[in-house]
ROLUMKOL-780082 format. One record per residue: residue number from 1; x, y, z of N, C-alpha, C, CB in turn. Coordinates in steps of 0.001 Angstrom, whole numbers, plus 500000, padded with zeros to 6 digits. Atoms other than C-alpha are relative to their C-alpha. Last residue first. Glycine has a CB too. Layout:
ROLUMKOL-780082
@paba NUM n.east X n.north Y n.up Z ca.east X ca.north Y ca.up Z c.east X c.north Y c.up Z cb.east X cb.north Y cb.up Z;
...
end
This chain:
ROLUMKOL-780082
@paba 75 n.east 498946 n.north 499601 n.up 500921 ca.east 863585 ca.north 962057 ca.up 895720 c.east 501290 c.north 499382 c.up 500203 cb.east 500186 cb.north 501377 cb.up 500047;
@paba 74 n.east 498806 n.north 500485 n.up 499317 ca.east 861472 ca.north 961031 ca.up 898741 c.east 501265 c.north 500269 c.up 499197 cb.east 499874 cb.north 498515 cb.up 500278;
@paba 73 n.east 499851 n.north 499280 n.up 498733 ca.east 858669 ca.north 963185 ca.up 897408 c.east 501275 c.north 499609 c.up 500727 cb.east 498802 cb.north 499743 cb.up 500897;
@paba 72 n.east 499555 n.north 498638 n.up 500302 ca.east 859141 ca.north 961831 ca.up 893893 c.east 500253 c.north 500786 c.up 501283 cb.east 498959 cb.north 500725 cb.up 499131;
@paba 71 n.east 498616 n.north 500088 n.up 500465 ca.east 858917 ca.north 958243 ca.up 895116 c.east 500565 c.north 501395 c.up 499713 cb.east 500089 cb.north 499118 cb.up 498736;
@paba 70 n.east 499163 n.north 500369 n.up 498854 ca.east 855788 ca.north 959019 ca.up 897144 c.east 501470 c.north 499941 c.up 499585 cb.east 499552 cb.north 498639 cb.up 500588;
@paba 69 n.east 499947 n.north 498866 n.up 499067 ca.east 854118 ca.north 960866 ca.up 894254 c.east 500945 c.north 499699 c.up 501159 cb.east 498588 cb.north 500330 cb.up 500537;
@paba 68 n.east 499188 n.north 498943 n.up 500612 ca.east 855002 ca.north 958149 ca.up 891726 c.east 500140 c.north 501200 c.up 500938 cb.east 499380 cb.north 500445 cb.up 498664;
@paba 67 n.east 498613 n.north 500450 n.up 499965 ca.east 853643 ca.north 955437 ca.up 894025 c.east 500924 c.north 501073 c.up 499426 cb.east 500160 cb.north 498682 cb.up 499221;
@paba 66 n.east 499570 n.north 499824 n.up 498608 ca.east 850430 ca.north 957391 ca.up 894485 c.east 501463 c.north 499587 c.up 500135 cb.east 499105 cb.north 499171 cb.up 500972;
@paba 65 n.east 499912 n.north 498559 n.up 499749 ca.east 849983 ca.north 957702 ca.up 890721 c.east 500479 c.north 500297 c.up 501417 cb.east 498644 cb.north 500661 cb.up 499764;
@paba 64 n.east 498851 n.north 499376 n.up 500660 ca.east 850847 ca.north 954016 ca.up 890175 c.east 500140 c.north 501506 c.up 500245 cb.east 499908 cb.north 499757 cb.up 498536;
@paba 63 n.east 500431 n.north 499620 n.up 501342 ca.east 848312 ca.north 952841 ca.up 892800 c.east 501180 c.north 500716 c.up 499341 cb.east 498704 cb.north 500917 cb.up 500035;
@paba 62 n.east 500271 n.north 498602 n.up 500309 ca.east 850243 ca.north 951513 ca.up 895769 c.east 499550 c.north 500172 c.up 498546 cb.east 501243 cb.north 500850 cb.up 500272;
@paba 61 n.east 501385 n.north 499680 n.up 499664 ca.east 849930 ca.north 947895 ca.up 896894 c.east 499607 c.north 501422 c.up 499602 cb.east 499779 cb.north 499811 cb.up 501479;
@paba 60 n.east 500867 n.north 500838 n.up 500838 ca.east 853112 ca.north 946642 ca.up 895196 c.east 498521 c.north 500269 c.up 500269 cb.east 500308 cb.north 498520 cb.up 500239;
@paba 59 n.east 500121 n.north 499509 n.up 501368 ca.east 854968 ca.north 949610 ca.up 896697 c.east 499058 c.north 499177 c.up 499123 cb.east 501349 cb.north 500035 cb.up 499369;
@paba 58 n.east 501178 n.north 500726 n.up 500494 ca.east 854249 ca.north 948536 ca.up 900281 c.east 499767 c.north 500312 c.up 498520 cb.east 498740 cb.north 500367 cb.up 500833;
@paba 57 n.east 499725 n.north 501417 n.up 499751 ca.east 857750 ca.north 949543 ca.up 901426 c.east 498851 c.north 499115 c.up 499512 cb.east 500246 cb.north 499762 cb.up 501496;
@paba 56 n.east 499234 n.north 500483 n.up 501142 ca.east 856992 ca.north 952890 ca.up 899806 c.east 500351 c.north 498524 c.up 500146 cb.east 501268 cb.north 500822 cb.up 499832;
@paba 55 n.east 500927 n.north 500200 n.up 501117 ca.east 854324 ca.north 953487 ca.up 902427 c.east 500725 c.north 499394 c.up 498804 cb.east 499337 cb.north 501332 cb.up 499599;
@paba 54 n.east 500852 n.north 501122 n.up 499602 ca.east 856827 ca.north 952922 ca.up 905224 c.east 498965 c.north 499714 c.up 498915 cb.east 499300 cb.north 500297 cb.up 501348;
@paba 53 n.east 499231 n.north 501216 n.up 500262 ca.east 859265 ca.north 955194 ca.up 903373 c.east 499215 c.north 498751 c.up 500396 cb.east 501332 cb.north 500041 cb.up 500752;
@paba 52 n.east 500058 n.north 500255 n.up 501439 ca.east 856583 ca.north 957881 ca.up 903348 c.east 500793 c.north 498757 c.up 499616 cb.east 500523 cb.north 501205 cb.up 499230;
@paba 51 n.east 501369 n.north 500378 n.up 500360 ca.east 856141 ca.north 957649 ca.up 907100 c.east 499904 c.north 499661 c.up 498517 cb.east 499018 cb.north 501132 cb.up 500348;
@paba 50 n.east 500244 n.north 501346 n.up 499465 ca.east 859888 ca.north 957656 ca.up 907781 c.east 498606 c.north 499504 c.up 499596 cb.east 500142 cb.north 499995 cb.up 501545;
@paba 49 n.east 499221 n.north 500908 n.up 500858 ca.east 860388 ca.north 960684 ca.up 905505 c.east 499754 c.north 498553 c.up 500436 cb.east 501529 cb.north 500342 cb.up 500064;
@paba 48 n.east 500732 n.north 500147 n.up 501263 ca.east 857556 ca.north 962439 ca.up 907333 c.east 500744 c.north 499093 c.up 499027 cb.east 499766 cb.north 501368 cb.up 499357;
@paba 47 n.east 501235 n.north 500732 n.up 499744 ca.east 859166 ca.north 961804 ca.up 910731 c.east 499237 c.north 499758 c.up 498701 cb.east 499120 cb.north 500765 cb.up 500998;
@paba 46 n.east 499624 n.north 501395 n.up 499751 ca.east 862601 ca.north 962878 ca.up 909514 c.east 498756 c.north 499135 c.up 500225 cb.east 500945 cb.north 499905 cb.up 501220;
@paba 45 n.east 499632 n.north 500683 n.up 501246 ca.east 861192 ca.north 966085 ca.up 907998 c.east 500308 c.north 498517 c.up 500218 cb.east 501207 cb.north 500683 cb.up 499371;
@paba 44 n.east 500385 n.north 501404 n.up 499798 ca.east 859478 ca.north 967208 ca.up 911217 c.east 500343 c.north 499141 c.up 498783 cb.east 498500 cb.north 499900 cb.up 500300;
@paba 43 n.east 499370 n.north 500547 n.up 498789 ca.east 861310 ca.north 970572 ca.up 911317 c.east 499660 c.north 498530 c.up 500271 cb.east 499591 cb.north 500823 cb.up 501191;
@paba 42 n.east 500259 n.north 499386 n.up 498703 ca.east 860356 ca.north 971413 ca.up 907742 c.east 500665 c.north 499280 c.up 501160 cb.east 498533 cb.north 500062 cb.up 500239;
@paba 41 n.east 499007 n.north 498943 n.up 499831 ca.east 861696 ca.north 970566 ca.up 904293 c.east 499902 c.north 500651 c.up 501381 cb.east 499830 cb.north 501057 cb.up 498913;
@paba 40 n.east 498683 n.north 500627 n.up 500070 ca.east 859908 ca.north 967226 ca.up 904131 c.east 501139 c.north 501017 c.up 500112 cb.east 500133 cb.north 499227 cb.up 498701;
@paba 39 n.east 499784 n.north 500786 n.up 498783 ca.east 856732 ca.north 968931 ca.up 905336 c.east 501395 c.north 499379 c.up 500028 cb.east 498941 cb.north 498903 cb.up 500116;
@paba 38 n.east 499846 n.north 499079 n.up 498869 ca.east 856925 ca.north 971561 ca.up 902611 c.east 500309 c.north 499246 c.up 501291 cb.east 498730 cb.north 500842 cb.up 500178;
@paba 37 n.east 498716 n.north 499322 n.up 500203 ca.east 857515 ca.north 968964 ca.up 899901 c.east 500276 c.north 500961 c.up 501149 cb.east 500013 cb.north 500760 cb.up 498652;
@paba 36 n.east 498945 n.north 500913 n.up 499564 ca.east 854661 ca.north 966917 ca.up 901355 c.east 501381 c.north 500623 c.up 499826 cb.east 499918 cb.north 498686 cb.up 499223;
@paba 35 n.east 500026 n.north 500063 n.up 498549 ca.east 852307 ca.north 969885 ca.up 901029 c.east 501112 c.north 499091 c.up 500528 cb.east 498636 cb.north 499506 cb.up 500484;
@paba 34 n.east 499462 n.north 498729 n.up 499505 ca.east 853305 ca.north 970432 ca.up 897408 c.east 500082 c.north 499996 c.up 501523 cb.east 499132 cb.north 501177 cb.up 499519;
@paba 33 n.east 498579 n.north 499992 n.up 500357 ca.east 852740 ca.north 966769 ca.up 896545 c.east 500669 c.north 501258 c.up 500560 cb.east 500181 cb.north 499928 cb.up 498455;
@paba 32 n.east 499345 n.north 500848 n.up 498995 ca.east 849423 ca.north 966833 ca.up 898409 c.east 501505 c.north 499972 c.up 499753 cb.east 499420 cb.north 498558 cb.up 499972;
@paba 31 n.east 499906 n.north 499184 n.up 498793 ca.east 848385 ca.north 969762 ca.up 896216 c.east 500647 c.north 499218 c.up 501140 cb.east 498612 cb.north 500493 cb.up 500419;
@paba 30 n.east 498960 n.north 498990 n.up 500252 ca.east 849184 ca.north 967688 ca.up 893130 c.east 500196 c.north 500891 c.up 501227 cb.east 499631 cb.north 500864 cb.up 498768;
@paba 29 n.east 498731 n.north 500684 n.up 499853 ca.east 847126 ca.north 964794 ca.up 894549 c.east 501165 c.north 500967 c.up 499768 cb.east 500082 cb.north 498817 cb.up 499031;
@paba 28 n.east 499725 n.north 500856 n.up 501155 ca.east 844209 ca.north 967146 ca.up 894992 c.east 501337 c.north 499306 c.up 500241 cb.east 500020 cb.north 500828 cb.up 498657;
@paba 27 n.east 498931 n.north 499631 n.up 500918 ca.east 843430 ca.north 968416 ca.up 898457 c.east 500060 c.north 499059 c.up 498804 cb.east 501336 cb.north 500004 cb.up 500724;
@paba 26 n.east 500567 n.north 499149 n.up 501034 ca.east 840120 ca.north 968153 ca.up 900325 c.east 501036 c.north 500457 c.up 498968 cb.east 499354 cb.north 501201 cb.up 500636;
@paba 25 n.east 501201 n.north 500569 n.up 500595 ca.east 840975 ca.north 965190 ca.up 902493 c.east 499411 c.north 500832 c.up 498882 cb.east 498978 cb.north 499806 cb.up 501044;
@paba 24 n.east 499659 n.north 500898 n.up 501102 ca.east 844493 ca.north 966468 ca.up 903109 c.east 498773 c.north 499443 c.up 499286 cb.east 500841 cb.north 498861 cb.up 500513;
@paba 23 n.east 500331 n.north 499382 n.up 501286 ca.east 843228 ca.north 969396 ca.up 905219 c.east 500232 c.north 499069 c.up 498810 cb.east 500814 cb.north 501258 cb.up 499818;
@paba 22 n.east 501452 n.north 499949 n.up 500193 ca.east 843163 ca.north 967301 ca.up 908404 c.east 499621 c.north 500528 c.up 498626 cb.east 499361 cb.north 500864 cb.up 501070;
@paba 21 n.east 500201 n.north 498943 n.up 500993 ca.east 846864 ca.north 966534 ca.up 908151 c.east 498531 c.north 500063 c.up 499611 cb.east 500883 cb.north 499761 cb.up 498749;
@paba 20 n.east 500204 n.north 498678 n.up 499415 ca.east 847296 ca.north 964606 ca.up 911406 c.east 499825 c.north 501145 c.up 499028 cb.east 501117 cb.north 500307 cb.up 500860;
@paba 19 n.east 498722 n.north 499512 n.up 499477 ca.east 848803 ca.north 961287 ca.up 910332 c.east 499900 c.north 501439 c.up 500485 cb.east 501079 cb.north 499892 cb.up 498934;
@paba 18 n.east 499723 n.north 500800 n.up 498802 ca.east 845307 ca.north 959852 ca.up 909965 c.east 501317 c.north 500423 c.up 500652 cb.east 500044 cb.north 498504 cb.up 499646;
@paba 17 n.east 500880 n.north 499500 n.up 498937 ca.east 844592 ca.north 962702 ca.up 907551 c.east 500262 c.north 499253 c.up 501297 cb.east 498519 cb.north 499861 cb.up 499596;
@paba 16 n.east 499451 n.north 498709 n.up 499587 ca.east 847632 ca.north 961737 ca.up 905482 c.east 499158 c.north 500614 c.up 501116 cb.east 500075 cb.north 500962 cb.up 498801;
@paba 15 n.east 498826 n.north 500290 n.up 499178 ca.east 846351 ca.north 958154 ca.up 905467 c.east 500645 c.north 501293 c.up 500477 cb.east 501019 cb.north 499155 cb.up 499216;
@paba 14 n.east 500498 n.north 500452 n.up 498697 ca.east 842941 ca.north 959348 ca.up 904259 c.east 501170 c.north 499679 c.up 500935 cb.east 499088 cb.north 498757 cb.up 499832;
@paba 13 n.east 500434 n.north 498796 n.up 499280 ca.east 844674 ca.north 961274 ca.up 901464 c.east 499470 c.north 499642 c.up 501383 cb.east 498921 cb.north 500750 cb.up 499200;
@paba 12 n.east 498802 n.north 499241 n.up 499661 ca.east 846474 ca.north 958095 ca.up 900438 c.east 499633 c.north 501256 c.up 500779 cb.east 500781 cb.north 500369 cb.up 498733;
@paba 11 n.east 499369 n.north 500699 n.up 498879 ca.east 843278 ca.north 956043 ca.up 900560 c.east 501234 c.north 500762 c.up 500486 cb.east 500388 cb.north 498564 cb.up 499590;
@paba 10 n.east 500866 n.north 499797 n.up 498835 ca.east 841540 ca.north 958607 ca.up 898361 c.east 500586 c.north 499344 c.up 501246 cb.east 498599 cb.north 499443 cb.up 499727;
@paba 9 n.east 499884 n.north 498619 n.up 499531 ca.east 844458 ca.north 958655 ca.up 895938 c.east 499155 c.north 500258 c.up 501241 cb.east 499595 cb.north 500959 cb.up 498898;
@paba 8 n.east 500186 n.north 498945 n.up 500993 ca.east 844572 ca.north 954880 ca.up 895617 c.east 500102 c.north 501378 c.up 500634 cb.east 498651 cb.north 499844 cb.up 499305;
@paba 7 n.east 500113 n.north 498782 n.up 499201 ca.east 845993 ca.north 952099 ca.up 897767 c.east 499947 c.north 501150 c.up 499000 cb.east 501210 cb.north 500160 cb.up 501033;
@paba 6 n.east 498796 n.north 499227 n.up 499746 ca.east 845386 ca.north 949201 ca.up 895403 c.east 499695 c.north 501183 c.up 500909 cb.east 500616 cb.north 500482 cb.up 498687;
@paba 5 n.east 500260 n.north 498579 n.up 499817 ca.east 842582 ca.north 946690 ca.up 895546 c.east 501291 c.north 500711 c.up 500371 cb.east 498923 cb.north 500229 cb.up 501079;
@paba 4 n.east 501190 n.north 499584 n.up 500740 ca.east 842511 ca.north 943145 ca.up 894272 c.east 499733 c.north 501487 c.up 500117 cb.east 498798 cb.north 499236 cb.up 500484;
@paba 3 n.east 500280 n.north 498618 n.up 499636 ca.east 845947 ca.north 941865 ca.up 895197 c.east 498829 c.north 500473 c.up 499157 cb.east 501254 cb.north 500916 cb.up 499796;
@paba 2 n.east 500125 n.north 499108 n.up 501134 ca.east 845890 ca.north 938102 ca.up 894862 c.east 499635 c.north 501397 c.up 500496 cb.east 498945 cb.north 499473 cb.up 499000;
@paba 1 n.east 500920 n.north 498903 n.up 499731 ca.east 847194 ca.north 935914 ca.up 897624 c.east 499999 c.north 500939 c.up 498799 cb.east 500392 cb.north 500759 cb.up 501305;
end
């Protein structure tokens, strides 16, 4: 199977929206980074860590910029 389409910034923002972050659709990737930092420091940190780790498990499908954001967020 050949990978022809990576999960890009738009796909990533759409996934954040699907997880309940309605504002993600209008955020830049840098703004998403800030938002994720807040979420990972908040009361639902375990849930957000689990979600990001699930994305990271698909690393070969992630656009390099999205992969870098997810890896940085999980620090």
